VOGU-3710 file (C-alpha; in Angstrom, 3 decimals, decimal comma):
1> mvqgfeihye> -4,620/19,799/12,270  -1,197/19,758/13,924  0,216/23,242/14,350  3,308/23,852/12,243  2,829/20,544/10,421  1,549/21,993/7,088  3,654/22,734/4,336  4,524/26,360/3,136  5,442/27,552/-0,389  8,108/29,641/-1,915
11> eyrwesdpda> 8,504/31,211/-5,364  10,991/30,198/-8,069  11,654/31,829/-11,448  10,390/29,583/-14,324  12,669/29,256/-17,502  10,677/27,702/-20,251  12,556/25,118/-22,349  13,211/26,640/-25,785  13,167/23,183/-27,563  9,749/22,230/-26,010
21> pptsrrarma> 7,035/21,620/-28,593  4,871/24,566/-29,430  1,723/25,173/-27,283  -1,332/27,127/-27,539  -1,542/30,898/-26,559  -3,522/30,067/-23,579  -0,825/27,657/-22,264  1,948/30,170/-22,859  0,152/32,771/-20,809  -0,472/30,145/-18,189
31> argpyraaip> 3,045/29,317/-17,830  4,436/32,873/-17,465  5,976/34,245/-14,269  7,314/32,578/-11,135  5,837/29,343/-9,806  5,365/28,154/-6,383  7,035/24,906/-4,889  6,381/23,330/-1,533  8,501/23,577/1,593  7,555/20,449/3,505
41> atvaerafsv> 7,286/20,575/7,318  10,159/18,761/9,149  9,088/15,696/10,796  12,224/14,147/12,547  11,476/15,745/15,969  8,052/16,958/15,572  5,392/16,062/18,402  2,072/15,110/17,099  -0,764/12,804/17,767  -3,969/11,480/16,030
51> sgpveagasd> -7,288/10,952/17,826  -7,964/7,827/20,029  -10,281/6,253/17,418  -7,853/6,778/14,520  -4,999/5,346/16,687  -7,046/2,419/17,830  -7,910/1,496/14,267  -4,284/1,708/13,259  -3,387/-0,521/16,112  -6,085/-3,093/15,213
61> alseivrfdg> -4,857/-2,920/11,593  -1,248/-3,627/12,477  -2,503/-6,658/14,614  -4,184/-7,975/11,464  -0,828/-7,623/9,416  1,215/-9,350/12,043  -1,322/-12,302/12,575  -1,444/-12,707/8,725  2,415/-12,601/8,439  2,380/-15,331/11,114
71> elsagilgqd> -0,202/-17,483/9,239  2,005/-17,437/6,001  5,091/-18,346/8,061  3,351/-21,326/9,386  1,804/-22,457/6,154  3,078/-25,459/4,254  3,509/-23,106/1,223  5,689/-20,596/3,121  9,316/-20,428/1,768  12,363/-19,477/3,593
81> deftplaavl> 12,281/-15,793/2,800  8,971/-15,236/0,808  5,684/-16,654/-0,139  6,645/-15,834/-3,560  3,248/-16,080/-5,656  1,552/-13,867/-3,210  4,449/-11,482/-3,136  4,695/-11,205/-6,905  1,036/-10,529/-7,402  0,969/-8,186/-4,383
91> lrtesasssq> 3,816/-6,302/-6,004  1,891/-6,189/-9,116  -0,949/-4,673/-7,302  1,474/-2,153/-5,747  3,147/-1,237/-8,935  -0,124/-0,225/-10,624  -0,688/3,436/-10,066  -3,369/5,802/-11,372  -1,315/8,829/-11,404  0,453/10,332/-14,189
101> ienvtagaka> 3,778/9,435/-12,656  3,328/5,642/-12,976  0,879/3,179/-14,314  2,325/-0,429/-14,391  0,190/-3,443/-14,745  0,729/-7,015/-15,857  -1,313/-10,166/-15,654  -0,337/-13,153/-13,658  0,591/-15,249/-16,901  2,755/-12,461/-18,300
111> lamatlqeks> 4,496/-11,962/-14,953  5,320/-15,669/-14,487  6,711/-15,780/-18,101  8,703/-12,505/-17,452  10,110/-14,280/-14,263  11,398/-16,842/-16,747  12,801/-14,266/-18,763  10,693/-15,455/-21,622  8,854/-13,269/-24,211  6,529/-11,017/-22,386
121> dpnaqlvaan> 5,262/-7,341/-22,599  7,570/-4,495/-21,090  5,251/-3,933/-18,116  5,589/-7,587/-16,971  9,337/-7,350/-17,404  9,270/-4,244/-15,375  7,123/-5,854/-12,626  9,192/-8,838/-12,564  12,255/-6,694/-12,017  10,384/-4,941/-9,272
131> veamqrsvam> 9,664/-7,949/-7,327  13,418/-8,935/-7,064  14,363/-5,273/-6,366  11,901/-4,888/-3,649  12,986/-8,237/-2,090  16,576/-6,970/-2,027  15,603/-3,473/-0,646  13,643/-4,782/2,208  16,635/-7,097/3,272  18,417/-3,744/4,051
141> adelteqtvl> 15,828/-2,702/6,562  18,140/-2,621/9,382  20,223/-0,066/7,544  17,739/2,691/6,869  19,494/5,634/5,496  19,104/7,944/2,480  21,630/5,565/0,758  19,167/2,839/1,445  16,534/4,665/-0,380  18,846/5,584/-3,253
151> daheallrgq> 19,896/1,941/-3,567  16,298/0,786/-3,836  15,614/3,454/-6,487  18,527/2,341/-8,428  17,505/-1,376/-8,226  14,032/-0,550/-9,264  14,795/1,855/-12,117  17,909/0,327/-13,355  18,437/0,986/-17,191  15,737/3,729/-17,375
161> dhahpgrfrp> 18,127/6,879/-17,847  15,275/9,394/-17,746  14,664/8,361/-13,934  18,345/9,021/-12,932  18,345/5,804/-11,097  20,031/5,887/-7,633  19,988/9,598/-7,806  17,767/12,253/-6,260  16,199/14,314/-8,928  18,290/17,117/-10,522
171> aqvwiggsss> 15,336/19,272/-11,538  11,797/20,400/-10,498  9,113/18,195/-11,084  5,337/18,479/-10,607  2,048/16,458/-10,481  -0,820/17,067/-12,787  -1,500/20,048/-14,996  0,525/20,779/-18,171  3,648/18,884/-19,036  5,421/22,155/-20,054
181> sphtatfvpp> 5,466/24,035/-16,780  4,314/23,641/-13,139  2,081/26,590/-13,149  -1,124/24,656/-13,480  0,065/21,612/-11,441  -2,183/20,100/-8,789  0,965/19,866/-6,621  4,563/21,136/-7,008  6,956/19,262/-4,621  9,941/20,979/-3,232
191> hhervraama> 12,748/22,474/-5,341  15,357/19,972/-6,206  17,870/21,833/-4,012  15,728/21,048/-0,877  15,492/17,360/-1,574  18,575/15,969/0,256  17,904/17,778/3,528  14,166/16,863/3,412  15,077/13,155/2,816  17,536/13,285/5,615
201> dlmdfcrrtd> 14,961/14,660/8,023  12,622/11,948/6,841  15,021/9,261/7,584  15,448/10,554/10,927  11,757/10,335/11,417  11,769/6,719/10,063  14,275/5,644/12,808  12,187/7,014/15,537  10,742/4,358/17,942  8,272/6,650/19,783
211> vpvltqaaia> 5,645/6,466/17,028  3,303/3,654/16,623  4,250/1,674/13,667  1,367/1,974/11,150  0,923/5,525/12,024  4,731/6,008/11,276  4,561/4,236/8,056  1,477/6,388/6,913  3,200/9,639/7,728  6,485/8,454/6,232
221> haqfetihpf> 4,720/7,593/3,002  2,865/10,871/2,967  6,012/12,709/3,586  7,910/10,777/0,899  5,288/11,506/-1,613  5,289/15,298/-0,524  9,052/15,502/-1,137  9,003/13,506/-4,366  12,694/12,976/-4,327  13,136/11,323/-7,766
231> adgngrtgrv> 12,610/12,186/-11,299  10,353/8,929/-11,799  9,559/5,936/-9,684  8,383/7,736/-6,531  5,524/5,506/-5,970  7,324/2,155/-6,328  10,263/3,496/-4,047  7,873/5,012/-1,631  6,058/1,525/-1,261  9,316/-0,072/-0,601
241> lvhvllkrag> 9,826/2,269/2,294  6,316/1,258/3,658  7,514/-2,384/3,606  10,852/-1,573/5,136  9,317/0,252/7,998  6,916/-2,705/8,733  9,980/-5,128/8,676  12,073/-2,974/10,594  9,603/-2,765/13,387  9,076/-6,544/13,410
251> atrrltvpvs> 5,431/-6,223/12,155  6,255/-8,530/9,273  8,830/-11,201/8,548  7,663/-11,667/4,863  6,890/-9,072/2,063  3,323/-10,067/1,802  0,896/-7,184/2,875  0,307/-4,588/0,067  -0,851/-2,016/2,421  0,117/0,915/0,085
261> agllvdtesy> -1,563/-0,713/-2,859  -4,951/-0,593/-0,981  -4,633/3,121/-0,926  -4,680/3,212/-4,794  -8,014/1,414/-4,935  -9,972/4,442/-3,782  -7,571/7,142/-5,324  -9,967/9,915/-4,575  -9,948/9,380/-1,097  -6,154/8,531/-0,998
271> faaltayrag> -5,353/11,939/-2,721  -7,646/13,730/-0,553  -5,687/12,230/2,437  -2,382/13,354/0,983  -3,846/16,909/0,483  -5,142/16,895/4,035  -1,643/15,825/5,310  -0,167/18,652/3,397  -2,479/21,012/4,960  -1,355/19,958/8,491
281> dpepiverfs> -3,863/16,907/9,132  -2,193/13,464/9,305  -5,322/11,567/10,485  -6,927/10,911/6,998  -3,733/9,283/5,688  -3,501/7,092/8,838  -7,060/6,077/8,344  -6,562/5,245/4,701  -3,556/3,013/5,754  -5,637/1,073/8,285
291> eaafaavgng> -8,423/0,511/5,846  -6,100/-0,624/3,187  -4,344/-2,947/5,594  -7,505/-4,687/6,528  -8,642/-4,979/2,899  -5,126/-6,446/1,891  -5,197/-8,911/4,753  -8,679/-10,083/3,848  -7,857/-10,513/0,008  -4,345/-12,083/0,888
301> rvlhralldr> -6,266/-14,811/2,994  -8,625/-15,710/0,157  -5,654/-16,146/-2,070  -3,559/-18,097/0,524  -6,613/-20,408/1,080  -7,087/-20,880/-2,713  -3,448/-21,977/-3,175  -3,466/-24,260/-0,235  -6,587/-26,112/-1,524  -5,063/-26,207/-5,061
311> faewegrlta> -1,742/-27,755/-3,731  -3,777/-30,299/-1,795  -5,856/-31,293/-4,677  -2,603/-31,660/-6,830  -1,215/-34,130/-4,094  -4,071/-36,267/-4,646  -3,488/-36,419/-8,348  0,152/-37,591/-8,015  1,104/-41,279/-7,425  4,874/-40,936/-7,411
321> rrgaavwrvl> 6,872/-42,035/-4,489  7,261/-39,134/-1,890  10,993/-38,759/-2,531  10,634/-38,190/-6,324  11,634/-34,914/-7,741  8,019/-34,167/-8,875  7,217/-33,362/-5,527  9,563/-30,713/-5,181  8,466/-29,412/-8,505  5,010/-29,264/-7,228
331> allvrqpait> 5,888/-26,971/-4,603  7,968/-24,902/-6,959  4,751/-24,167/-9,128  3,023/-22,459/-6,325  5,917/-20,061/-6,043  6,570/-19,867/-9,998  3,474/-21,045/-12,067  5,331/-21,032/-15,419  8,369/-23,579/-15,706  10,748/-25,013/-18,289
341> vkfvqeqvgv> 12,830/-28,066/-17,999  15,892/-25,949/-17,615  14,325/-23,853/-14,874  13,205/-27,102/-12,948  16,716/-28,499/-13,351  18,281/-25,491/-11,847  15,706/-24,773/-8,965  15,415/-28,270/-7,919  18,970/-29,461/-8,557  18,331/-32,522/-10,767
351> sapaaqnavd> 19,461/-33,802/-14,124  17,680/-32,699/-17,363  16,229/-36,310/-17,777  14,863/-36,118/-14,157  13,568/-32,684/-14,699  11,780/-33,772/-17,857  10,332/-36,783/-16,083  8,937/-34,675/-13,381  7,323/-32,232/-15,930  5,846/-35,308/-17,741
361> qlvgagvisp> 4,357/-36,537/-14,436  2,820/-33,084/-13,877  1,291/-32,855/-17,215  -0,072/-36,524/-16,972  -1,830/-35,347/-13,673  -3,318/-32,373/-15,310  -1,331/-30,034/-13,160  0,399/-28,089/-15,969  0,004/-27,826/-19,690  2,163/-26,491/-22,498
371> vsanrrnrvw> 1,981/-22,788/-23,316  2,681/-23,598/-27,022  3,338/-26,460/-29,474  6,886/-25,220/-29,891  9,038/-28,228/-28,352  12,124/-26,076/-28,009  12,563/-24,312/-24,760  8,823/-25,248/-24,054  6,979/-23,591/-21,122  4,496/-25,296/-19,199
381> ladevitald> 1,758/-23,389/-17,035  -0,161/-24,066/-13,922  -3,293/-22,469/-15,196  -4,982/-22,902/-11,832  -2,469/-20,939/-9,919  -2,708/-18,293/-12,829  -6,382/-17,985/-12,193  -6,024/-17,695/-8,425  -3,718/-14,968/-8,808  -5,639/-13,189/-11,342
391> efadragrrg> -8,766/-13,374/-9,115  -6,673/-11,861/-6,298  -5,933/-8,873/-8,567  -9,445/-8,551/-9,639  -10,645/-8,492/-5,954  -7,911/-5,787/-5,274  -9,204/-3,686/-8,125  -6,060/-3,979/-10,295  -6,555/-5,913/-13,428  -3,661/-6,748/-15,844
//
């Protein structure tokens, strides 16, 4: 327990929505009178510490993150800015939430199709947009302000008017309980008039350099979820913040380690850690982050090895000369396992006939196969990559 770190509460008058659907007498009785909203403790200048064993665990976990990031950077499948297939499926894992606020999942095939903007389910389209938005957001790590967070939210929730993309929430929200009032909620975040000041305080905390990196990320995450600054998309935006902090501190150069997604594999202990944090004890959330980091790195290494092995096997199947376009397409498949001739043409920078020839060579080598018999705008799929990505998601406990 850190003295003065726990949240307090204040009462607000509740005005029910006259246009809300009718409810039972019991629900109406439960929604009468004022409700209590949280007042988060300030963190910008607060002095606190966690026990030696907890901090040692966080330090070891951060070392694993740094080591794994370096392994990916040195690998032949590393790209200039991202190890894309790993990033995409990690974000899919990150985007899946068991809370009432958010529950977004998509299989690797659907996500690959959505990346091509081919027909896919809405969840896959959303996750594909999240991949791009999170990559852009993390690129802004050096300019960590409230506006950075607003920009990330706008990119993630663009087109979803109910979420007020790029704006702090204009009304009270709550977690759990009835949708008609906050009276039976499991947690009621601060009143919307307190959000801007609370976020300014959090950003000041995030810019501190006297707090160990993973501990800082864990506390920032918990504080963000406590403030709950948006009408929707808090989970996704909060996970962006975690990756921004890791990159800002130099722990990662690539967006590859789904630390916060690991928290959601065991939701019971994760929510218990958030509850403990709000009661003034930051240790459980730091411990959960450390455990999640180790799990994420272990799982990521298995996927990385599987993709390296798959790539090596493909190389053995091809007989084209080394300068041929098909070799560049082969590397492209690891980043994006669904392709069209047009996509290959644009990404590799070759003519349409050369792109078609490369696709034909990959089909002949058994690397890719057509998704359908439709010859117009045909999509080819690297099924072995899809399998590796889905196996990664299964190990992480998030199935599309």
